DOTI-551054 format. One record per residue (C-alpha): residue number from 0; x, y, z. Coordinates in nm, 4 decimals. Layout:
# DOTI-551054
NODE resi        X        Y        Z
NODE  NUM        X        Y        Z
...
END
This chain:
# DOTI-551054
NODE resi        X        Y        Z
NODE    0   2.9184  -4.2193  -0.0732
NODE    1   2.6091  -4.2687  -0.2187
NODE    2   2.4149  -4.1983   0.0917
NODE    3   2.6429  -3.8494   0.1203
NODE    4   2.5479  -3.8031  -0.2458
NODE    5   2.1787  -3.8253  -0.1950
NODE    6   2.2375  -3.5738   0.0904
NODE    7   2.4390  -3.3261  -0.0385
NODE    8   2.1570  -3.3091  -0.3444
NODE    9   1.9164  -3.2462  -0.0353
NODE   10   2.0982  -2.9865   0.1416
NODE   11   2.1342  -2.8011  -0.1839
NODE   12   1.7722  -2.7745  -0.2947
NODE   13   1.6909  -2.6581   0.0641
NODE   14   1.9585  -2.3833   0.0480
NODE   15   1.8475  -2.2636  -0.2676
NODE   16   1.4564  -2.2482  -0.1324
NODE   17   1.6116  -2.0960   0.1554
NODE   18   1.8139  -1.8139  -0.0548
NODE   19   1.5371  -1.7704  -0.3299
NODE   20   1.2714  -1.7252  -0.0165
NODE   21   1.5050  -1.4780   0.1437
NODE   22   1.5474  -1.2535  -0.0701
NODE   23   1.2200  -1.1685  -0.0964
NODE   24   1.0459  -0.8723   0.1404
NODE   25   0.7538  -1.0894   0.3714
NODE   26   0.4396  -0.8646   0.2498
NODE   27   0.0837  -0.9835   0.3578
NODE   28  -0.1516  -1.0114   0.0634
NODE   29  -0.3539  -0.7175   0.1787
NODE   30  -0.0958  -0.4473   0.2122
NODE   31  -0.1221  -0.1878   0.0271
NODE   32   0.2791  -0.1286  -0.1524
NODE   33   0.4593   0.1626  -0.3037
NODE   34   0.7178   0.0081  -0.5661
NODE   35   0.8589   0.2229  -0.8284
NODE   36   0.6899   0.5411  -0.7537
NODE   37   0.3297   0.3706  -0.7944
NODE   38   0.0436   0.2520  -0.5145
NODE   39  -0.0505  -0.1348  -0.5686
NODE   40  -0.3767  -0.2576  -0.4178
NODE   41  -0.3755  -0.6089  -0.4346
NODE   42  -0.0536  -0.6624  -0.6429
NODE   43  -0.2102  -0.4088  -0.9046
NODE   44  -0.1235  -0.0455  -1.0271
NODE   45  -0.3373   0.1563  -0.8620
NODE   46  -0.4325   0.5060  -0.9374
NODE   47  -0.6043   0.6944  -0.7247
NODE   48  -0.9582   0.8570  -0.8319
NODE   49  -1.0995   1.0099  -0.5299
NODE   50  -1.3294   1.1785  -0.4088
NODE   51  -1.3689   1.3983  -0.0774
NODE   52  -1.6774   1.3427   0.1174
NODE   53  -1.8239   1.5460   0.3422
NODE   54  -2.2011   1.5322   0.3214
NODE   55  -2.3428   1.8243   0.5182
NODE   56  -2.7086   1.7766   0.5358
NODE   57  -2.9425   2.1091   0.5084
NODE   58  -3.0715   2.0801   0.8184
NODE   59  -2.7241   2.1999   0.9359
NODE   60  -2.8504   2.5168   0.8772
NODE   61  -3.0537   2.5184   1.2039
NODE   62  -2.8226   2.4140   1.4237
NODE   63  -2.6832   2.6665   1.7258
NODE   64  -2.2991   2.6506   1.7062
NODE   65  -2.2918   2.4989   2.0396
NODE   66  -2.4333   2.1967   1.8685
NODE   67  -2.7369   2.2107   1.9833
NODE   68  -3.1138   2.1878   1.7918
NODE   69  -3.0509   2.1130   1.4005
NODE   70  -3.2708   1.9748   1.1398
NODE   71  -3.3533   1.6044   0.9383
NODE   72  -3.0496   1.4109   0.9937
NODE   73  -2.9206   1.6686   1.1569
NODE   74  -3.1637   1.6116   1.4606
NODE   75  -3.0627   1.5332   1.7638
NODE   76  -2.8921   1.2057   1.9434
NODE   77  -2.7842   1.0962   2.2640
NODE   78  -2.4085   1.1331   2.3367
NODE   79  -2.1786   0.9561   2.5043
NODE   80  -2.1627   1.2630   2.7737
NODE   81  -2.4995   1.1835   2.8063
NODE   82  -2.6541   1.4924   2.5833
NODE   83  -2.8594   1.5742   2.3208
NODE   84  -2.6654   1.7031   2.0214
NODE   85  -2.7586   1.7375   1.6439
NODE   86  -2.6210   1.4212   1.4608
NODE   87  -2.4144   1.6862   1.2730
NODE   88  -2.1938   1.8209   1.4975
NODE   89  -1.8462   1.7167   1.5066
NODE   90  -1.9058   1.6535   1.1291
NODE   91  -1.8594   1.2554   1.2072
NODE   92  -2.0943   1.1484   0.9251
NODE   93  -1.9378   0.7966   0.9045
NODE   94  -2.0631   0.6894   1.2871
NODE   95  -2.2172   0.3512   1.1875
NODE   96  -2.4398   0.4206   1.5553
NODE   97  -2.8079   0.3637   1.5188
NODE   98  -3.0024   0.5879   1.7346
NODE   99  -3.0410   0.5489   2.1031
NODE  100  -3.3512   0.2951   2.2419
NODE  101  -3.6831   0.4245   2.3136
NODE  102  -3.6063   0.7458   2.1296
NODE  103  -3.9461   0.9626   1.9961
NODE  104  -3.9484   0.9569   1.7788
NODE  105  -3.7620   0.7082   1.6334
NODE  106  -3.4122   0.7332   1.4487
NODE  107  -3.3086   0.6568   1.0859
NODE  108  -3.4589   0.3042   0.9489
NODE  109  -3.4072   0.1399   0.6701
NODE  110  -3.7446   0.0603   0.4095
NODE  111  -3.8809  -0.2237   0.5816
NODE  112  -3.9007   0.0169   0.9555
NODE  113  -3.6068  -0.1481   1.1048
NODE  114  -3.3536   0.1210   1.3095
NODE  115  -2.9695   0.0787   1.1321
NODE  116  -2.7159   0.3301   1.1169
NODE  117  -2.8389   0.6574   1.1326
NODE  118  -2.6326   0.7839   0.8478
NODE  119  -2.6584   0.4652   0.6427
NODE  120  -2.9489   0.6152   0.4386
NODE  121  -2.7484   0.8911   0.2972
NODE  122  -2.4349   0.6718   0.2417
NODE  123  -2.6732   0.4324  -0.0002
NODE  124  -2.7927   0.7859  -0.1454
NODE  125  -2.4389   0.9254  -0.2459
NODE  126  -2.2388   0.6203  -0.3268
NODE  127  -2.4421   0.5490  -0.6174
NODE  128  -2.3033   0.8889  -0.7508
NODE  129  -1.9706   0.8345  -0.6137
NODE  130  -1.9671   0.5075  -0.8948
NODE  131  -2.1445   0.6710  -1.1391
NODE  132  -1.8583   0.9517  -1.1209
NODE  133  -1.6013   0.6884  -1.1927
NODE  134  -1.4906   0.7521  -0.8160
NODE  135  -1.2242   0.4738  -0.7296
NODE  136  -1.1801   0.5996  -0.3472
NODE  137  -1.3201   0.8258  -0.0905
NODE  138  -1.1133   1.0641   0.1436
NODE  139  -1.2651   1.1234   0.4708
NODE  140  -1.1046   1.4128   0.7368
NODE  141  -1.2555   1.3603   1.0002
NODE  142  -1.3949   1.0953   1.2513
NODE  143  -1.4544   1.0613   1.6405
NODE  144  -1.1901   0.8823   1.7802
NODE  145  -1.4061   0.8577   2.1152
NODE  146  -1.5069   0.5316   1.8866
NODE  147  -1.6580   0.1836   2.0747
NODE  148  -1.3452   0.0378   2.0215
NODE  149  -1.1639   0.2628   2.2323
NODE  150  -1.4012   0.2601   2.5262
NODE  151  -1.3266  -0.1116   2.4953
NODE  152  -0.9778  -0.1267   2.5287
NODE  153  -0.9376   0.1662   2.7236
NODE  154  -1.2913   0.2516   2.9738
NODE  155  -1.1849   0.4647   3.2580
NODE  156  -0.9823   0.7040   3.0339
NODE  157  -1.2497   0.9585   3.0025
NODE  158  -1.4168   1.0235   3.2833
NODE  159  -1.7171   1.2063   3.2485
NODE  160  -1.8603   0.9381   2.9577
NODE  161  -2.2429   0.8054   3.1232
NODE  162  -2.3332   0.6253   2.7707
NODE  163  -2.0443   0.4220   2.6266
NODE  164  -2.2882   0.2587   2.4125
NODE  165  -2.3139   0.5752   2.2185
NODE  166  -1.9507   0.5670   2.1611
NODE  167  -1.8867   0.5649   1.7485
NODE  168  -1.8159   0.2704   1.5496
NODE  169  -1.6821   0.3675   1.1712
NODE  170  -1.6850  -0.0566   1.0509
NODE  171  -1.9894  -0.0159   0.8737
NODE  172  -1.9071   0.2853   0.6283
NODE  173  -1.6215   0.1276   0.5362
NODE  174  -1.8080  -0.1935   0.5117
NODE  175  -2.0660  -0.0496   0.2212
NODE  176  -1.7438   0.1209   0.0627
NODE  177  -1.6092  -0.2285   0.0170
NODE  178  -1.9164  -0.3820  -0.0732
NODE  179  -1.9446  -0.0374  -0.3615
NODE  180  -1.5787  -0.1200  -0.4601
NODE  181  -1.4174   0.1857  -0.2842
NODE  182  -1.0836   0.2239  -0.1088
NODE  183  -1.1131   0.4915   0.1923
NODE  184  -0.8229   0.7731   0.2863
NODE  185  -0.8534   0.7488   0.6538
NODE  186  -0.8037   0.9959   0.9110
NODE  187  -0.5900   0.9164   1.2014
NODE  188  -0.5693   1.1822   1.5147
NODE  189  -0.6412   1.4368   1.2858
NODE  190  -0.7413   1.7320   1.5448
NODE  191  -0.4133   1.9981   1.5325
NODE  192  -0.5552   2.1106   1.8993
NODE  193  -0.5326   1.7107   2.0456
NODE  194  -0.2356   1.6708   1.9468
NODE  195  -0.0820   1.9723   2.0638
NODE  196  -0.2202   1.8785   2.3994
NODE  197  -0.2481   1.5405   2.4672
NODE  198   0.0324   1.3086   2.5862
NODE  199   0.2323   1.1281   2.3862
NODE  200   0.0739   0.8273   2.5687
NODE  201  -0.2714   0.9399   2.4800
NODE  202  -0.2688   0.9663   2.1860
NODE  203  -0.0838   0.5890   2.1474
NODE  204  -0.4003   0.5043   2.2832
NODE  205  -0.6255   0.6224   2.0030
NODE  206  -0.3671   0.5395   1.7352
NODE  207  -0.3770   0.1599   1.9064
NODE  208  -0.7861   0.1694   1.8831
NODE  209  -0.8487   0.3188   1.5544
NODE  210  -0.5900   0.0681   1.3981
NODE  211  -0.7577  -0.2339   1.5874
NODE  212  -1.0771  -0.1249   1.4334
NODE  213  -0.9893  -0.0487   1.0939
NODE  214  -0.6440  -0.1297   1.0120
NODE  215  -0.7093  -0.4639   0.8574
NODE  216  -1.0401  -0.3598   0.6933
NODE  217  -0.9953  -0.4150   0.2941
NODE  218  -1.1173  -0.0985   0.2014
NODE  219  -0.8225   0.0859   0.4149
NODE  220  -0.6111   0.2428   0.1474
NODE  221  -0.3807   0.5024   0.3653
NODE  222  -0.3626   0.6628   0.6555
NODE  223  -0.3796   1.0680   0.6579
NODE  224  -0.2237   1.1484   0.9679
NODE  225  -0.3180   1.5450   1.0095
NODE  226  -0.4259   1.7853   0.6890
NODE  227  -0.2843   2.1928   0.6060
NODE  228  -0.1796   2.1937   1.0222
NODE  229   0.1509   2.4300   0.8714
NODE  230   0.4310   2.1904   1.0546
NODE  231   0.6608   2.3449   0.8090
NODE  232   0.7014   2.6193   1.0718
NODE  233   0.5332   2.4344   1.3745
NODE  234   0.8522   2.1881   1.4877
NODE  235   0.7188   2.0649   1.7596
NODE  236   0.4575   1.9719   1.6382
NODE  237   0.6076   1.8081   1.2990
NODE  238   0.8244   1.6014   1.5226
NODE  239   0.5112   1.4940   1.6976
NODE  240   0.3235   1.4148   1.3282
NODE  241   0.6720   1.2182   1.2639
NODE  242   0.6458   1.0038   1.5719
NODE  243   0.2989   0.9316   1.4983
NODE  244   0.3127   0.8370   1.2098
NODE  245   0.6078   0.5858   1.2681
NODE  246   0.4075   0.4858   1.5549
NODE  247   0.1048   0.3648   1.3332
NODE  248   0.3362   0.2088   1.0700
NODE  249   0.5226   0.0096   1.4107
NODE  250   0.1588  -0.1436   1.5416
NODE  251  -0.0198  -0.1608   1.1566
NODE  252   0.2441  -0.4341   1.1485
NODE  253   0.2263  -0.5202   1.5317
NODE  254  -0.1961  -0.5604   1.5468
NODE  255  -0.2748  -0.6772   1.2012
NODE  256   0.1210  -0.7827   1.0217
NODE  257   0.0170  -0.5167   0.7314
NODE  258   0.1826  -0.2434   0.5548
NODE  259  -0.0137   0.0574   0.4713
NODE  260   0.1378   0.4194   0.3413
NODE  261   0.0806   0.6593   0.5956
NODE  262   0.0560   1.0149   0.4534
NODE  263   0.0040   1.4165   0.5917
NODE  264  -0.1389   1.6527   0.3768
NODE  265  -0.0127   2.0198   0.2979
NODE  266  -0.0753   2.3358   0.1760
NODE  267   0.0346   2.4249  -0.1752
NODE  268   0.3775   2.6435  -0.1335
NODE  269   0.6350   2.5367  -0.3539
NODE  270   0.8956   2.7209  -0.1288
NODE  271   0.8171   2.4895   0.1810
NODE  272   0.8389   2.1327  -0.0843
NODE  273   1.2147   2.1338  -0.0061
NODE  274   1.1833   2.1612   0.3647
NODE  275   0.9156   1.9072   0.3791
NODE  276   1.0068   1.6778   0.1694
NODE  277   1.3652   1.6177   0.3982
NODE  278   1.1678   1.6659   0.7232
NODE  279   0.8481   1.5562   0.7277
NODE  280   0.8420   1.1530   0.7474
NODE  281   0.5751   1.0178   0.4938
NODE  282   0.5135   0.7412   0.2779
NODE  283   0.3476   0.9439  -0.0045
NODE  284   0.3599   1.2992  -0.0121
NODE  285   0.0314   1.4879  -0.0159
NODE  286  -0.0004   1.8241  -0.1099
NODE  287  -0.3085   1.9997  -0.1820
NODE  288  -0.1926   2.2000  -0.4953
NODE  289  -0.5439   2.1165  -0.6978
NODE  290  -0.6577   2.4652  -0.6873
NODE  291  -0.3704   2.6274  -0.9483
NODE  292  -0.6918   2.6256  -1.2013
NODE  293  -0.5503   2.4416  -1.5212
NODE  294  -0.1785   2.5984  -1.5153
NODE  295  -0.0605   2.2919  -1.3110
NODE  296   0.2694   2.2492  -1.4903
NODE  297   0.5054   2.4160  -1.2346
NODE  298   0.3892   2.1325  -0.9673
NODE  299   0.6101   1.8956  -1.1698
NODE  300   0.8378   2.1316  -1.3808
NODE  301   0.9991   2.3621  -1.1111
NODE  302   0.8853   2.7056  -1.0237
NODE  303   0.9578   2.9783  -0.6777
NODE  304   1.3199   2.7850  -0.6215
NODE  305   1.1621   2.4071  -0.6409
NODE  306   1.3349   2.1682  -0.8934
NODE  307   0.9712   1.9822  -0.9573
NODE  308   0.7883   1.7210  -0.8809
NODE  309   0.9342   1.5393  -1.1934
NODE  310   1.2507   1.5634  -1.0351
NODE  311   1.1796   1.5296  -0.6783
NODE  312   0.9767   1.1670  -0.7009
NODE  313   1.2505   0.9659  -0.9100
NODE  314   1.5768   1.1541  -0.6651
NODE  315   1.3739   1.0568  -0.3380
NODE  316   1.1777   0.7666  -0.4275
NODE  317   0.8580   0.9861  -0.3022
NODE  318   0.5380   0.9491  -0.4681
NODE  319   0.3115   1.2157  -0.5266
NODE  320  -0.0668   1.2518  -0.4735
NODE  321  -0.2751   1.5372  -0.5409
NODE  322  -0.5117   1.5534  -0.1515
NODE  323  -0.7191   1.7876  -0.3621
NODE  324  -0.8502   1.9211  -0.6712
NODE  325  -1.1120   2.1703  -0.7563
NODE  326  -1.2131   2.5288  -0.8198
NODE  327  -1.1892   2.8151  -0.5661
NODE  328  -1.5179   3.0545  -0.7224
NODE  329  -1.8012   3.2596  -0.5606
NODE  330  -2.0775   3.0404  -0.6991
NODE  331  -1.9911   2.9175  -1.0623
NODE  332  -1.8805   3.1773  -1.2690
NODE  333  -1.5198   3.0279  -1.3750
NODE  334  -1.7290   2.6662  -1.4408
NODE  335  -1.9544   2.8713  -1.6698
NODE  336  -1.6008   3.0864  -1.8718
NODE  337  -1.4500   2.7215  -1.8912
NODE  338  -1.6721   2.4180  -1.8015
NODE  339  -1.3456   2.1505  -1.9113
NODE  340  -1.1329   2.2949  -1.6069
NODE  341  -1.1486   1.9959  -1.4044
NODE  342  -1.0382   1.7625  -1.7223
NODE  343  -0.7468   2.0020  -1.7722
NODE  344  -0.6261   1.9153  -1.4757
NODE  345  -0.6961   1.5481  -1.4612
NODE  346  -0.5241   1.5675  -1.7810
NODE  347  -0.1450   1.7582  -1.6075
NODE  348  -0.2089   1.4654  -1.3437
NODE  349  -0.2620   1.1714  -1.5876
NODE  350   0.0252   1.2615  -1.7797
NODE  351   0.2257   1.2908  -1.4613
NODE  352   0.1670   0.9095  -1.3464
NODE  353   0.4990   0.7503  -1.4385
NODE  354   0.6453   1.0390  -1.3079
NODE  355   0.5968   0.9080  -1.0115
NODE  356   0.1808   1.0998  -0.9205
NODE  357  -0.0558   0.8574  -0.8059
NODE  358  -0.3195   1.0041  -0.8574
NODE  359  -0.6401   1.2998  -0.7041
NODE  360  -0.9194   1.3636  -0.4618
NODE  361  -1.1518   1.5640  -0.5968
NODE  362  -1.2857   1.8764  -0.3867
NODE  363  -1.5258   1.7465  -0.3188
NODE  364  -1.8302   1.5422  -0.3300
NODE  365  -2.1241   1.8342  -0.2302
NODE  366  -2.1514   2.1605  -0.1757
NODE  367  -2.1511   2.3176   0.2257
NODE  368  -2.3631   2.5556   0.2494
NODE  369  -2.2847   2.5917   0.6027
NODE  370  -1.9285   2.7114   0.4869
NODE  371  -1.8424   3.0728   0.4728
NODE  372  -1.7474   3.2425   0.1100
NODE  373  -1.5339   3.0764  -0.1332
NODE  374  -1.5988   2.7287   0.0218
NODE  375  -1.9790   2.7011  -0.0106
NODE  376  -1.9755   2.6333  -0.4012
NODE  377  -1.7067   2.3315  -0.4527
NODE  378  -1.9168   2.0530  -0.4927
NODE  379  -2.0037   1.8089  -0.7717
NODE  380  -2.3917   1.8127  -0.6940
NODE  381  -2.5862   2.0352  -0.4516
NODE  382  -2.8297   1.8847  -0.2156
NODE  383  -3.2124   2.0144  -0.2605
NODE  384  -3.4465   2.0142   0.0457
NODE  385  -3.6791   1.6711  -0.0370
NODE  386  -4.0389   1.6501   0.0480
NODE  387  -4.2014   1.3324   0.1624
NODE  388  -4.5604   1.1968   0.0488
NODE  389  -4.6959   1.3255   0.3084
NODE  390  -4.5729   1.6902   0.3062
NODE  391  -4.2528   1.6530   0.5496
NODE  392  -3.9323   1.8132   0.4446
NODE  393  -3.5627   1.6902   0.4632
NODE  394  -3.5231   1.9659   0.6945
NODE  395  -3.7893   1.9048   0.9422
NODE  396  -3.6634   1.8374   1.2716
NODE  397  -3.6373   1.4519   1.3533
NODE  398  -3.7372   1.3687   0.9853
NODE  399  -3.5176   1.1509   0.8025
NODE  400  -3.5812   1.1981   0.4528
NODE  401  -3.2423   1.2301   0.2196
NODE  402  -3.1896   1.5561   0.0772
NODE  403  -3.2533   1.5212  -0.2798
NODE  404  -2.9422   1.5552  -0.5108
NODE  405  -2.8875   1.7705  -0.8138
NODE  406  -2.6079   1.7264  -1.0424
NODE  407  -2.3902   2.1002  -1.0940
NODE  408  -2.4028   2.2253  -1.4404
NODE  409  -2.0817   2.1021  -1.6614
NODE  410  -1.8707   1.9806  -1.3121
NODE  411  -2.0877   1.6414  -1.2877
NODE  412  -2.0327   1.5440  -1.6515
NODE  413  -1.7056   1.6791  -1.7138
NODE  414  -1.6004   1.3993  -1.3846
NODE  415  -1.8215   1.1318  -1.5180
NODE  416  -1.7537   1.1854  -1.9161
NODE  417  -1.6072   1.4746  -1.9950
NODE  418  -1.6914   1.7399  -2.2034
NODE  419  -1.7108   1.8274  -2.6052
NODE  420  -1.4174   1.9461  -2.5932
NODE  421  -1.0438   1.8069  -2.6880
NODE  422  -0.9868   1.7435  -2.3057
NODE  423  -1.2623   1.4821  -2.2834
NODE  424  -1.1294   1.1656  -2.2605
NODE  425  -0.9262   1.2800  -1.9400
NODE  426  -1.2846   1.2044  -1.6443
NODE  427  -1.2688   0.9689  -1.3957
NODE  428  -1.4876   0.6674  -1.5718
NODE  429  -1.1363   0.6152  -1.9137
NODE  430  -0.9074   0.3664  -1.8350
NODE  431  -0.6432   0.5610  -1.7494
NODE  432  -0.3949   0.2945  -1.8346
NODE  433  -0.5710   0.3602  -2.1865
NODE  434  -0.4760   0.7516  -2.1890
NODE  435  -0.0816   0.6054  -2.0794
NODE  436  -0.0848   0.3642  -2.4007
NODE  437   0.0632   0.1091  -2.1394
NODE  438  -0.0781  -0.2014  -1.9472
NODE  439  -0.1365  -0.1870  -1.5761
NODE  440   0.1706  -0.2526  -1.3597
NODE  441   0.1626  -0.5852  -1.1510
NODE  442   0.3927  -0.6908  -0.9270
NODE  443   0.5052  -1.0436  -0.9758
NODE  444   0.7554  -1.2071  -0.7162
NODE  445   0.9114  -0.9934  -0.4046
NODE  446   0.9142  -0.6518  -0.3467
NODE  447   1.2013  -0.4391  -0.2309
NODE  448   1.2534  -0.1961  -0.0033
NODE  449   1.2181   0.1859  -0.1998
NODE  450   1.6482   0.3316  -0.1728
NODE  451   1.6752   0.5923  -0.0743
NODE  452   1.3844   0.5678   0.1507
NODE  453   1.1865   0.8922   0.1652
NODE  454   1.1598   0.8578   0.5281
NODE  455   1.5091   0.8251   0.5713
NODE  456   1.6118   1.0546   0.9008
NODE  457   1.9687   0.7858   0.9376
NODE  458   2.2237   0.6602   0.6547
NODE  459   2.0642   0.6723   0.3557
NODE  460   2.0073   0.3450   0.1719
NODE  461   1.8960   0.2491   0.5180
NODE  462   1.4950   0.1017   0.5177
NODE  463   1.2521   0.2160   0.8161
NODE  464   1.0167  -0.0454   0.7051
NODE  465   0.9919  -0.2540   1.0086
NODE  466   0.9222  -0.5543   0.8102
NODE  467   1.1707  -0.5424   0.5887
NODE  468   1.3760  -0.8615   0.5316
NODE  469   1.6483  -0.7317   0.3184
NODE  470   1.9289  -0.7466   0.5388
NODE  471   1.8206  -1.0822   0.7031
NODE  472   1.8044  -1.1959   0.3669
NODE  473   2.1499  -1.0602   0.2657
NODE  474   2.2669  -1.2661   0.5441
NODE  475   2.0749  -1.5928   0.4911
NODE  476   2.2260  -1.5740   0.2035
NODE  477   2.5649  -1.5070   0.2618
NODE  478   2.5827  -1.8146   0.4840
NODE  479   2.3546  -2.0526   0.2645
NODE  480   2.6116  -1.9819   0.0317
NODE  481   2.8915  -2.0525   0.2085
NODE  482   2.6902  -2.3901   0.2935
NODE  483   2.6413  -2.4875  -0.0286
NODE  484   3.0025  -2.4142  -0.1457
NODE  485   3.1609  -2.6492   0.1446
NODE  486   2.9115  -2.9624   0.0695
NODE  487   2.9979  -2.9602  -0.3115
NODE  488   3.3708  -2.9437  -0.1564
NODE  489   3.2846  -3.2552   0.0657
NODE  490   3.1162  -3.4479  -0.2176
NODE  491   3.3945  -3.3648  -0.4760
NODE  492   3.6751  -3.5104  -0.2435
END
């Protein structure tokens, strides 16, 4: 009888452990989690203070429309297709490939004269400024998806490639971002024309290569599959976007055993929100809604028939990310009249963090003088021509001298530390949780799947998380309890 007593106690302990473990979803340590309308990194609540980053050098003004010529860092380099085009053609300023062997003159070098990643010195220059501004996340819009990883995995896909060693690599950018404490919102299948013309198999190959290269990187915060494509008016494209976002989730799990949110950014149009909330299957709803001047409250309170994100986030269990905040102006006339517009915008966002808003992205880091109209002057900094000690200019062909940086009047300081107004404390360097008057949330123990799931397209309450174990947990728990009761009955006999 003592033997059976000991056995029953041992089995009881094991089964209780099974019940306890099985009631907790199995998440990896490096997952980026969504729980109770909050974003968690390393199981700590993470508020996104992002910067849109596309550091087009001044030398781009010398580039032709078809990508030839260019000065400074936009000088020509050898492509995978065996032709020399401006390094700025395609706007992939995140490619870590060095200049080709035998280039005359050599490409960009480090301080010791050794060739390094083409854009490395630009990143170093800009990351220091972004850290000064209080940025914790970088939003990227375009990365060349014909990467070295892709060509290694699928070498015969593009027949006209002659120099596969010139294909893009993005781990160097991500490594430096991580070293500087930044997370990155990474584009994947970001080109609408490719989504509209490629086969499903071709798209999946590029997803596979992108996830293989970057999916396990600690700097990865979120995948963004498309920006302002107007999917609410393009049902075929919407279907593709949804299918490929789900494929990204599944391949992240299969390849890296990791969960990272997937999103798609939309134009700020309240009349489309109800449709998109129902039909766009994102983990975080991203809208570029930060161009409302300082009158942002209707975004949460409701407008144009839309009840507002304060109510909707909670009803749908769907976090909101403001994908772009900024100011459309011809030069800086609005900033001169209302210098603290950023601080007023950021206050609105901070005030709605506990309503499901996970942060925002300032658009953008630097002026892009090659763009037209009001998009020219939206930066926190502007680039100015630099001159070396021997008289060479940063816009000269084959001169790899980074442009100088000029902090924009009012805007830079507003983001960094606020201006002397009543909104001063609402800046990127202020601690958000102090502003909220509460502690940072920390996940302890189990993580549950959202219910209702914002990506739900079948029966309400059913999780689409490919690694969710809640159903299995319930089954194991029920079986375990039954066994426990049976054992207890046997012992008492």
